[in-house]
FIDOPA-314779 format. One record per atom (N, C-alpha, C, O): residue in one letter; residue number from 1; x, y, z; atom name. Coordinates in steps of 0.1 Angstrom, whole numbers, plus 5000, padded with zeros to 4 digits. Example, Ala and Ser with C-alpha at 12.3 -4.5 7.8 and 13.67 -1.06 7.14 Angstrom:
2
+------+-----+------+------+------+------+
| type | seq |   c1 |   c2 |   c3 | atom |
+------+-----+------+------+------+------+
|    a |   1 | 5132 | 4943 | 5078 |    N |
|    a |   1 | 5123 | 4955 | 5078 |   CA |
|    a |   1 | 5132 | 4967 | 5078 |    C |
|    a |   1 | 5142 | 4967 | 5085 |    O |
|    s |   2 | 5128 | 4978 | 5071 |    N |
|    s |   2 | 5137 | 4989 | 5071 |   CA |
|    s |   2 | 5129 | 5000 | 5079 |    C |
|    s |   2 | 5134 | 5011 | 5080 |    O |
+------+-----+------+------+------+------+
REM end
This chain:
94
+------+-----+------+------+------+------+
| type | seq |   c1 |   c2 |   c3 | atom |
+------+-----+------+------+------+------+
|    m |   1 | 3945 | 1906 | 6365 |    N |
|    m |   1 | 3949 | 1917 | 6371 |   CA |
|    m |   1 | 3936 | 1925 | 6363 |    C |
|    m |   1 | 3931 | 1920 | 6352 |    O |
|    c |   2 | 3930 | 1937 | 6370 |    N |
|    c |   2 | 3920 | 1943 | 6361 |   CA |
|    c |   2 | 3922 | 1956 | 6361 |    C |
|    c |   2 | 3930 | 1960 | 6370 |    O |
|    g |   3 | 3918 | 1965 | 6352 |    N |
|    g |   3 | 3919 | 1980 | 6353 |   CA |
|    g |   3 | 3917 | 1989 | 6367 |    C |
|    g |   3 | 3924 | 1998 | 6372 |    O |
|    s |   4 | 3903 | 1983 | 6373 |    N |
|    s |   4 | 3901 | 1996 | 6382 |   CA |
|    s |   4 | 3888 | 1988 | 6391 |    C |
|    s |   4 | 3884 | 1991 | 6402 |    O |
|    s |   5 | 3882 | 1978 | 6383 |    N |
|    s |   5 | 3869 | 1969 | 6393 |   CA |
|    s |   5 | 3877 | 1954 | 6394 |    C |
|    s |   5 | 3882 | 1947 | 6386 |    O |
|    i |   6 | 3876 | 1952 | 6410 |    N |
|    i |   6 | 3884 | 1937 | 6413 |   CA |
|    i |   6 | 3875 | 1928 | 6404 |    C |
|    i |   6 | 3882 | 1920 | 6398 |    O |
|    v |   7 | 3860 | 1928 | 6401 |    N |
|    v |   7 | 3850 | 1919 | 6399 |   CA |
|    v |   7 | 3851 | 1911 | 6388 |    C |
|    v |   7 | 3848 | 1899 | 6386 |    O |
|    t |   8 | 3858 | 1923 | 6379 |    N |
|    t |   8 | 3860 | 1912 | 6366 |   CA |
|    t |   8 | 3872 | 1900 | 6369 |    C |
|    t |   8 | 3873 | 1888 | 6365 |    O |
|    t |   9 | 3883 | 1909 | 6377 |    N |
|    t |   9 | 3895 | 1897 | 6378 |   CA |
|    t |   9 | 3887 | 1885 | 6390 |    C |
|    t |   9 | 3889 | 1872 | 6388 |    O |
|    n |  10 | 3882 | 1888 | 6397 |    N |
|    n |  10 | 3874 | 1877 | 6406 |   CA |
|    n |  10 | 3866 | 1869 | 6395 |    C |
|    n |  10 | 3867 | 1857 | 6397 |    O |
|    l |  11 | 3859 | 1871 | 6387 |    N |
|    l |  11 | 3856 | 1865 | 6379 |   CA |
|    l |  11 | 3864 | 1854 | 6369 |    C |
|    l |  11 | 3861 | 1843 | 6365 |    O |
|    v |  12 | 3878 | 1861 | 6366 |    N |
|    v |  12 | 3884 | 1856 | 6356 |   CA |
|    v |  12 | 3890 | 1846 | 6364 |    C |
|    v |  12 | 3890 | 1835 | 6359 |    O |
|    a |  13 | 3894 | 1847 | 6376 |    N |
|    a |  13 | 3906 | 1836 | 6389 |   CA |
|    a |  13 | 3895 | 1825 | 6389 |    C |
|    a |  13 | 3898 | 1813 | 6386 |    O |
|    n |  14 | 3881 | 1830 | 6393 |    N |
|    n |  14 | 3870 | 1815 | 6392 |   CA |
|    n |  14 | 3871 | 1806 | 6383 |    C |
|    n |  14 | 3875 | 1795 | 6385 |    O |
|    k |  15 | 3868 | 1813 | 6371 |    N |
|    k |  15 | 3872 | 1803 | 6358 |   CA |
|    k |  15 | 3882 | 1799 | 6358 |    C |
|    k |  15 | 3882 | 1787 | 6358 |    O |
|    l |  16 | 3894 | 1806 | 6357 |    N |
|    l |  16 | 3907 | 1798 | 6355 |   CA |
|    l |  16 | 3908 | 1785 | 6368 |    C |
|    l |  16 | 3915 | 1774 | 6366 |    O |
|    e |  17 | 3902 | 1788 | 6377 |    N |
|    e |  17 | 3905 | 1779 | 6391 |   CA |
|    e |  17 | 3897 | 1764 | 6383 |    C |
|    e |  17 | 3902 | 1753 | 6380 |    O |
|    a |  18 | 3884 | 1770 | 6383 |    N |
|    a |  18 | 3876 | 1756 | 6375 |   CA |
|    a |  18 | 3883 | 1749 | 6363 |    C |
|    a |  18 | 3884 | 1736 | 6361 |    O |
|    e |  19 | 3888 | 1757 | 6355 |    N |
|    e |  19 | 3894 | 1750 | 6344 |   CA |
|    e |  19 | 3906 | 1744 | 6347 |    C |
|    e |  19 | 3910 | 1735 | 6340 |    O |
|    a |  20 | 3913 | 1748 | 6358 |    N |
|    a |  20 | 3925 | 1740 | 6363 |   CA |
|    a |  20 | 3921 | 1728 | 6366 |    C |
|    a |  20 | 3925 | 1718 | 6361 |    O |
|    k |  21 | 3908 | 1729 | 6376 |    N |
|    k |  21 | 3905 | 1719 | 6386 |   CA |
|    k |  21 | 3902 | 1707 | 6370 |    C |
|    k |  21 | 3908 | 1697 | 6368 |    O |
|    r |  22 | 3894 | 1712 | 6365 |    N |
|    r |  22 | 3888 | 1700 | 6352 |   CA |
|    r |  22 | 3900 | 1699 | 6341 |    C |
|    r |  22 | 3895 | 1695 | 6330 |    O |
|    r |  23 | 3912 | 1701 | 6341 |    N |
|    r |  23 | 3922 | 1698 | 6335 |   CA |
|    r |  23 | 3933 | 1690 | 6345 |    C |
|    r |  23 | 3944 | 1686 | 6342 |    O |
|    k |  24 | 3927 | 1690 | 6359 |    N |
|    k |  24 | 3934 | 1681 | 6371 |   CA |
|    k |  24 | 3950 | 1689 | 6371 |    C |
|    k |  24 | 3960 | 1683 | 6370 |    O |
|    m |  25 | 3950 | 1701 | 6371 |    N |
|    m |  25 | 3966 | 1711 | 6373 |   CA |
|    m |  25 | 3962 | 1720 | 6380 |    C |
|    m |  25 | 3955 | 1729 | 6379 |    O |
|    p |  26 | 3970 | 1715 | 6393 |    N |
|    p |  26 | 3969 | 1728 | 6403 |   CA |
|    p |  26 | 3974 | 1741 | 6403 |    C |
|    p |  26 | 3986 | 1743 | 6401 |    O |
|    i |  27 | 3967 | 1751 | 6405 |    N |
|    i |  27 | 3973 | 1766 | 6407 |   CA |
|    i |  27 | 3971 | 1772 | 6418 |    C |
|    i |  27 | 3966 | 1766 | 6427 |    O |
|    q |  28 | 3974 | 1786 | 6418 |    N |
|    q |  28 | 3968 | 1797 | 6428 |   CA |
|    q |  28 | 3970 | 1807 | 6420 |    C |
|    q |  28 | 3979 | 1810 | 6412 |    O |
|    t |  29 | 3957 | 1813 | 6425 |    N |
|    t |  29 | 3956 | 1828 | 6420 |   CA |
|    t |  29 | 3956 | 1839 | 6428 |    C |
|    t |  29 | 3949 | 1840 | 6438 |    O |
|    k |  30 | 3962 | 1847 | 6425 |    N |
|    k |  30 | 3959 | 1861 | 6434 |   CA |
|    k |  30 | 3955 | 1873 | 6424 |    C |
|    k |  30 | 3961 | 1875 | 6413 |    O |
|    c |  31 | 3942 | 1882 | 6429 |    N |
|    c |  31 | 3936 | 1893 | 6423 |   CA |
|    c |  31 | 3945 | 1904 | 6425 |    C |
|    c |  31 | 3950 | 1905 | 6436 |    O |
|    g |  32 | 3947 | 1915 | 6415 |    N |
|    g |  32 | 3946 | 1927 | 6416 |   CA |
|    g |  32 | 3945 | 1935 | 6408 |    C |
|    g |  32 | 3942 | 1930 | 6397 |    O |
|    k |  33 | 3948 | 1952 | 6408 |    N |
|    k |  33 | 3949 | 1960 | 6397 |   CA |
|    k |  33 | 3961 | 1962 | 6387 |    C |
|    k |  33 | 3973 | 1960 | 6389 |    O |
|    i |  34 | 3954 | 1966 | 6378 |    N |
|    i |  34 | 3971 | 1970 | 6370 |   CA |
|    i |  34 | 3976 | 1980 | 6374 |    C |
|    i |  34 | 3986 | 1982 | 6367 |    O |
|    g |  35 | 3974 | 1988 | 6383 |    N |
|    g |  35 | 3979 | 1998 | 6387 |   CA |
|    g |  35 | 3989 | 1993 | 6401 |    C |
|    g |  35 | 3998 | 2000 | 6404 |    O |
|    d |  36 | 3988 | 1981 | 6406 |    N |
|    d |  36 | 3993 | 1978 | 6415 |   CA |
|    d |  36 | 4001 | 1967 | 6413 |    C |
|    d |  36 | 4008 | 1963 | 6422 |    O |
|    m |  37 | 4002 | 1961 | 6400 |    N |
|    m |  37 | 4010 | 1948 | 6393 |   CA |
|    m |  37 | 4024 | 1947 | 6398 |    C |
|    m |  37 | 4028 | 1938 | 6404 |    O |
|    d |  38 | 4031 | 1958 | 6396 |    N |
|    d |  38 | 4045 | 1958 | 6398 |   CA |
|    d |  38 | 4046 | 1952 | 6413 |    C |
|    d |  38 | 4052 | 1941 | 6415 |    O |
|    a |  39 | 4041 | 1959 | 6420 |    N |
|    a |  39 | 4042 | 1955 | 6437 |   CA |
|    a |  39 | 4037 | 1941 | 6438 |    C |
|    a |  39 | 4043 | 1933 | 6445 |    O |
|    l |  40 | 4024 | 1937 | 6430 |    N |
|    l |  40 | 4020 | 1923 | 6436 |   CA |
|    l |  40 | 4033 | 1913 | 6426 |    C |
|    l |  40 | 4036 | 1903 | 6432 |    O |
|    i |  41 | 4039 | 1915 | 6415 |    N |
|    i |  41 | 4047 | 1908 | 6413 |   CA |
|    i |  41 | 4060 | 1907 | 6419 |    C |
|    i |  41 | 4067 | 1897 | 6416 |    O |
|    l |  42 | 4064 | 1915 | 6426 |    N |
|    l |  42 | 4075 | 1916 | 6437 |   CA |
|    l |  42 | 4071 | 1907 | 6445 |    C |
|    l |  42 | 4078 | 1898 | 6447 |    O |
|    e |  43 | 4057 | 1910 | 6453 |    N |
|    e |  43 | 4055 | 1903 | 6462 |   CA |
|    e |  43 | 4054 | 1887 | 6464 |    C |
|    e |  43 | 4059 | 1880 | 6473 |    O |
|    h |  44 | 4044 | 1883 | 6452 |    N |
|    h |  44 | 4041 | 1869 | 6447 |   CA |
|    h |  44 | 4048 | 1859 | 6439 |    C |
|    h |  44 | 4047 | 1847 | 6438 |    O |
|    k |  45 | 4059 | 1869 | 6432 |    N |
|    k |  45 | 4065 | 1860 | 6418 |   CA |
|    k |  45 | 4057 | 1852 | 6411 |    C |
|    k |  45 | 4058 | 1840 | 6414 |    O |
|    p |  46 | 4050 | 1854 | 6401 |    N |
|    p |  46 | 4038 | 1848 | 6395 |   CA |
|    p |  46 | 4047 | 1841 | 6384 |    C |
|    p |  46 | 4058 | 1845 | 6380 |    O |
|    d |  47 | 4039 | 1830 | 6379 |    N |
|    d |  47 | 4046 | 1823 | 6369 |   CA |
|    d |  47 | 4043 | 1832 | 6355 |    C |
|    d |  47 | 4051 | 1834 | 6346 |    O |
|    l |  48 | 4031 | 1836 | 6357 |    N |
|    l |  48 | 4024 | 1842 | 6347 |   CA |
|    l |  48 | 4015 | 1851 | 6353 |    C |
|    l |  48 | 4012 | 1848 | 6364 |    O |
|    v |  49 | 4007 | 1862 | 6346 |    N |
|    v |  49 | 3998 | 1870 | 6346 |   CA |
|    v |  49 | 3986 | 1870 | 6335 |    C |
|    v |  49 | 3988 | 1871 | 6322 |    O |
|    v |  50 | 3973 | 1870 | 6342 |    N |
|    v |  50 | 3963 | 1873 | 6330 |   CA |
|    v |  50 | 3955 | 1884 | 6335 |    C |
|    v |  50 | 3948 | 1885 | 6345 |    O |
|    a |  51 | 3957 | 1892 | 6327 |    N |
|    a |  51 | 3950 | 1908 | 6331 |   CA |
|    a |  51 | 3937 | 1909 | 6320 |    C |
|    a |  51 | 3935 | 1902 | 6310 |    O |
|    t |  52 | 3929 | 1918 | 6324 |    N |
|    t |  52 | 3916 | 1919 | 6320 |   CA |
|    t |  52 | 3916 | 1934 | 6316 |    C |
|    t |  52 | 3906 | 1940 | 6315 |    O |
|    a |  53 | 3927 | 1941 | 6314 |    N |
|    a |  53 | 3931 | 1953 | 6310 |   CA |
|    a |  53 | 3943 | 1954 | 6300 |    C |
|    a |  53 | 3946 | 1942 | 6299 |    O |
|    v |  54 | 3949 | 1959 | 6295 |    N |
|    v |  54 | 3961 | 1966 | 6287 |   CA |
|    v |  54 | 3973 | 1967 | 6299 |    C |
|    v |  54 | 3972 | 1974 | 6310 |    O |
|    a |  55 | 3982 | 1960 | 6294 |    N |
|    a |  55 | 3992 | 1957 | 6308 |   CA |
|    a |  55 | 4006 | 1956 | 6298 |    C |
|    a |  55 | 4005 | 1950 | 6287 |    O |
|    k |  56 | 4017 | 1963 | 6302 |    N |
|    k |  56 | 4028 | 1960 | 6298 |   CA |
|    k |  56 | 4035 | 1947 | 6303 |    C |
|    k |  56 | 4033 | 1943 | 6314 |    O |
|    e |  57 | 4042 | 1940 | 6295 |    N |
|    e |  57 | 4048 | 1926 | 6298 |   CA |
|    e |  57 | 4056 | 1928 | 6306 |    C |
|    e |  57 | 4065 | 1936 | 6301 |    O |
|    p |  58 | 4060 | 1924 | 6323 |    N |
|    p |  58 | 4072 | 1924 | 6330 |   CA |
|    p |  58 | 4084 | 1916 | 6322 |    C |
|    p |  58 | 4081 | 1908 | 6313 |    O |
|    q |  59 | 4097 | 1920 | 6328 |    N |
|    q |  59 | 4104 | 1911 | 6323 |   CA |
|    q |  59 | 4104 | 1896 | 6325 |    C |
|    q |  59 | 4101 | 1893 | 6337 |    O |
|    g |  60 | 4105 | 1884 | 6318 |    N |
|    g |  60 | 4104 | 1872 | 6321 |   CA |
|    g |  60 | 4089 | 1868 | 6327 |    C |
|    g |  60 | 4088 | 1857 | 6333 |    O |
|    i |  61 | 4082 | 1874 | 6326 |    N |
|    i |  61 | 4067 | 1871 | 6329 |   CA |
|    i |  61 | 4056 | 1875 | 6317 |    C |
|    i |  61 | 4054 | 1886 | 6312 |    O |
|    k |  62 | 4049 | 1863 | 6314 |    N |
|    k |  62 | 4040 | 1862 | 6302 |   CA |
|    k |  62 | 4030 | 1867 | 6307 |    C |
|    k |  62 | 4027 | 1862 | 6318 |    O |
|    i |  63 | 4022 | 1876 | 6301 |    N |
|    i |  63 | 4006 | 1880 | 6301 |   CA |
|    i |  63 | 3999 | 1876 | 6290 |    C |
|    i |  63 | 4001 | 1878 | 6278 |    O |
|    f |  64 | 3989 | 1869 | 6298 |    N |
|    f |  64 | 3975 | 1866 | 6290 |   CA |
|    f |  64 | 3965 | 1873 | 6291 |    C |
|    f |  64 | 3962 | 1878 | 6302 |    O |
|    s |  65 | 3957 | 1874 | 6280 |    N |
|    s |  65 | 3943 | 1884 | 6284 |   CA |
|    s |  65 | 3936 | 1874 | 6288 |    C |
|    s |  65 | 3938 | 1862 | 6286 |    O |
|    g |  66 | 3926 | 1880 | 6295 |    N |
|    g |  66 | 3916 | 1875 | 6303 |   CA |
|    g |  66 | 3903 | 1879 | 6295 |    C |
|    g |  66 | 3894 | 1871 | 6296 |    O |
|    v |  67 | 3902 | 1887 | 6291 |    N |
|    v |  67 | 3891 | 1890 | 6280 |   CA |
|    v |  67 | 3882 | 1879 | 6275 |    C |
|    v |  67 | 3869 | 1879 | 6275 |    O |
|    p |  68 | 3890 | 1868 | 6270 |    N |
|    p |  68 | 3883 | 1859 | 6263 |   CA |
|    p |  68 | 3872 | 1849 | 6276 |    C |
|    p |  68 | 3863 | 1842 | 6273 |    O |
|    m |  69 | 3876 | 1850 | 6287 |    N |
|    m |  69 | 3870 | 1847 | 6301 |   CA |
|    m |  69 | 3858 | 1851 | 6304 |    C |
|    m |  69 | 3849 | 1845 | 6310 |    O |
|    i |  70 | 3858 | 1866 | 6298 |    N |
|    i |  70 | 3846 | 1873 | 6305 |   CA |
|    i |  70 | 3841 | 1874 | 6291 |    C |
|    i |  70 | 3828 | 1872 | 6292 |    O |
|    s |  71 | 3845 | 1875 | 6279 |    N |
|    s |  71 | 3835 | 1875 | 6270 |   CA |
|    s |  71 | 3824 | 1861 | 6264 |    C |
|    s |  71 | 3813 | 1860 | 6259 |    O |
|    t |  72 | 3836 | 1852 | 6269 |    N |
|    t |  72 | 3836 | 1839 | 6261 |   CA |
|    t |  72 | 3840 | 1835 | 6246 |    C |
|    t |  72 | 3841 | 1824 | 6241 |    O |
|    i |  73 | 3841 | 1845 | 6242 |    N |
|    i |  73 | 3848 | 1845 | 6225 |   CA |
|    i |  73 | 3865 | 1841 | 6226 |    C |
|    i |  73 | 3874 | 1849 | 6230 |    O |
|    g |  74 | 3867 | 1829 | 6222 |    N |
|    g |  74 | 3882 | 1826 | 6221 |   CA |
|    g |  74 | 3886 | 1823 | 6235 |    C |
|    g |  74 | 3898 | 1826 | 6238 |    O |
|    e |  75 | 3876 | 1814 | 6247 |    N |
|    e |  75 | 3878 | 1812 | 6258 |   CA |
|    e |  75 | 3884 | 1799 | 6257 |    C |
|    e |  75 | 3894 | 1800 | 6263 |    O |
|    e |  76 | 3883 | 1786 | 6253 |    N |
|    e |  76 | 3885 | 1777 | 6254 |   CA |
|    e |  76 | 3901 | 1775 | 6244 |    C |
|    e |  76 | 3909 | 1767 | 6247 |    O |
|    k |  77 | 3902 | 1785 | 6233 |    N |
|    k |  77 | 3918 | 1787 | 6227 |   CA |
|    k |  77 | 3927 | 1792 | 6237 |    C |
|    k |  77 | 3939 | 1788 | 6238 |    O |
|    q |  78 | 3922 | 1802 | 6246 |    N |
|    q |  78 | 3927 | 1811 | 6255 |   CA |
|    q |  78 | 3933 | 1801 | 6265 |    C |
|    q |  78 | 3946 | 1801 | 6266 |    O |
|    y |  79 | 3925 | 1793 | 6274 |    N |
|    y |  79 | 3926 | 1783 | 6283 |   CA |
|    y |  79 | 3937 | 1773 | 6279 |    C |
|    y |  79 | 3945 | 1768 | 6287 |    O |
|    d |  80 | 3937 | 1769 | 6267 |    N |
|    d |  80 | 3947 | 1763 | 6258 |   CA |
|    d |  80 | 3959 | 1767 | 6258 |    C |
|    d |  80 | 3968 | 1759 | 6260 |    O |
|    q |  81 | 3962 | 1782 | 6256 |    N |
|    q |  81 | 3973 | 1788 | 6256 |   CA |
|    q |  81 | 3981 | 1791 | 6270 |    C |
|    q |  81 | 3993 | 1788 | 6270 |    O |
|    i |  82 | 3971 | 1798 | 6284 |    N |
|    i |  82 | 3976 | 1794 | 6294 |   CA |
|    i |  82 | 3980 | 1783 | 6299 |    C |
|    i |  82 | 3990 | 1782 | 6305 |    O |
|    f |  83 | 3972 | 1774 | 6297 |    N |
|    f |  83 | 3976 | 1758 | 6305 |   CA |
|    f |  83 | 3987 | 1755 | 6300 |    C |
|    f |  83 | 3997 | 1753 | 6307 |    O |
|    g |  84 | 3988 | 1752 | 6283 |    N |
|    g |  84 | 4001 | 1750 | 6276 |   CA |
|    g |  84 | 4012 | 1757 | 6283 |    C |
|    g |  84 | 4021 | 1749 | 6286 |    O |
|    h |  85 | 4014 | 1769 | 6287 |    N |
|    h |  85 | 4021 | 1775 | 6292 |   CA |
|    h |  85 | 4026 | 1775 | 6307 |    C |
|    h |  85 | 4037 | 1779 | 6311 |    O |
|    i |  86 | 4018 | 1771 | 6313 |    N |
|    i |  86 | 4023 | 1763 | 6322 |   CA |
|    i |  86 | 4026 | 1749 | 6324 |    C |
|    i |  86 | 4032 | 1745 | 6334 |    O |
|    r |  87 | 4021 | 1740 | 6312 |    N |
|    r |  87 | 4028 | 1730 | 6312 |   CA |
|    r |  87 | 4043 | 1729 | 6311 |    C |
|    r |  87 | 4051 | 1722 | 6317 |    O |
|    e |  88 | 4046 | 1741 | 6300 |    N |
|    e |  88 | 4057 | 1742 | 6295 |   CA |
|    e |  88 | 4068 | 1745 | 6306 |    C |
|    e |  88 | 4080 | 1740 | 6307 |    O |
|    l |  89 | 4060 | 1754 | 6315 |    N |
|    l |  89 | 4069 | 1758 | 6330 |   CA |
|    l |  89 | 4074 | 1747 | 6340 |    C |
|    l |  89 | 4084 | 1748 | 6347 |    O |
|    n |  90 | 4064 | 1737 | 6339 |    N |
|    n |  90 | 4064 | 1725 | 6348 |   CA |
|    n |  90 | 4074 | 1718 | 6341 |    C |
|    n |  90 | 4083 | 1712 | 6348 |    O |
|    l |  91 | 4074 | 1717 | 6327 |    N |
|    l |  91 | 4084 | 1708 | 6321 |   CA |
|    l |  91 | 4101 | 1713 | 6326 |    C |
|    l |  91 | 4109 | 1705 | 6330 |    O |
|    e |  92 | 4102 | 1726 | 6326 |    N |
|    e |  92 | 4115 | 1731 | 6326 |   CA |
|    e |  92 | 4119 | 1728 | 6342 |    C |
|    e |  92 | 4131 | 1726 | 6344 |    O |
|    i |  93 | 4110 | 1728 | 6351 |    N |
|    i |  93 | 4111 | 1730 | 6367 |   CA |
|    i |  93 | 4117 | 1713 | 6370 |    C |
|    i |  93 | 4125 | 1710 | 6379 |    O |
|    n |  94 | 4111 | 1704 | 6360 |    N |
|    n |  94 | 4113 | 1692 | 6363 |   CA |
|    n |  94 | 4122 | 1685 | 6354 |    C |
|    n |  94 | 4125 | 1673 | 6356 |    O |
+------+-----+------+------+------+------+
REM end
């Protein structure tokens, strides 16, 4: 999710997909704007949201900042947190 431009959202989605492939973890990404977040969550029912702008955390869905993927400062740590959360969700399902 981004504030207004879809460019940063696509950048972060591409980087997440590449990192998921590197970690051998299947993921699906959907891009959108913060203003459309509630509707997109209802439509796609995501396990988590990665936002490049300030976003309120919807009930039951964890939001991670996508800013480290843009700035590269703290990027690896943020990947560890995101993919750690995905791993935890997969353990709950299985």
